[in-house]
C-alpha positions, 0 to 999 in steps of 0.5 A: 083871871077871867076869860073873855067868854066869862066876862061876856057870860057875866055881862049877859046875866047882868043885862038880862036882870036889868031888862027883867025889871024894865017897866012895860010902859017905859018899854012901849014908850022906848019902842015907839021912840026907836021906831020913829028914829029908825024910819027916818034913817037914810039907810032905811029910806034907801034900802030895798031889801032889809033883813030884820029880826022878829023880836021876842022877849025883852028885845026892842019890838020890831013888829010895828017896824016890820009892818011900817017897812012893808007899807013903805014897799020894802022887802023884809027877810028874816035873818035865817033867809038872808043868805039867799038874797042880796040884802041892803040893810041889816037890823040887828038885836043884841043884849048889849052894845057899847059906843064903839058899836061893839055888840054882845049877842046871846052867845051862839055866834049866829049874827057874827057868822051872818054878818062876817062878809057883809059890807052893807049897813048894820043897825043895832037896836037897843034900850039905853039900859043895854048900852055899856061902857065897853063890850068885850070883843074879839076880831070875830065879833062884828061891829055895827054901823049904827046903834039906835036907842030911845035916847040917842043915835 
C-alpha cells in the first residue's frame, strides 16, 4: 500500500512529464489568457500589496503580470519577503491542483508554511493540464481561494 507522500511523488513526476511536452506556442497563448483573467479579478483590483512568485521553468509565466501590476500601482513582494509585510493577496504556483482548490507543490512545504496563518485570498495559477481529479492532501496542505487556468476560473 502506497503512502500519501509516495502518491504525491508519483503525481509530481507525471505532471512534470506532461509539462515537458507542452508546446511553447501553446504555453505563451495560455500565459496570455491567464494574465488577462487574473488582472480582472476583484482580489487583484482591490489589493495594494501582492505577493507573487517569479516564474521559472514550466510555471505559468508571471513576469508580464508583475510588470502590469506594478503599472497599476501595486506593491509586489516576493514570497521570501512576505513575512515582513502585510500582504493583501498571494499569487501561488503549483505543480498540480484539483477543483476543490487543493495544491500539489514541489514537496518542500515552503508555501504551506508561508500560507498557514494567512486569511487573505490565495490564487493559484496553472495550465489546464495541471488540473487533476484529486490532489492528495493533509491538514497541513493549504488550499487556494481560487484557481485560474487558461480554460476556466
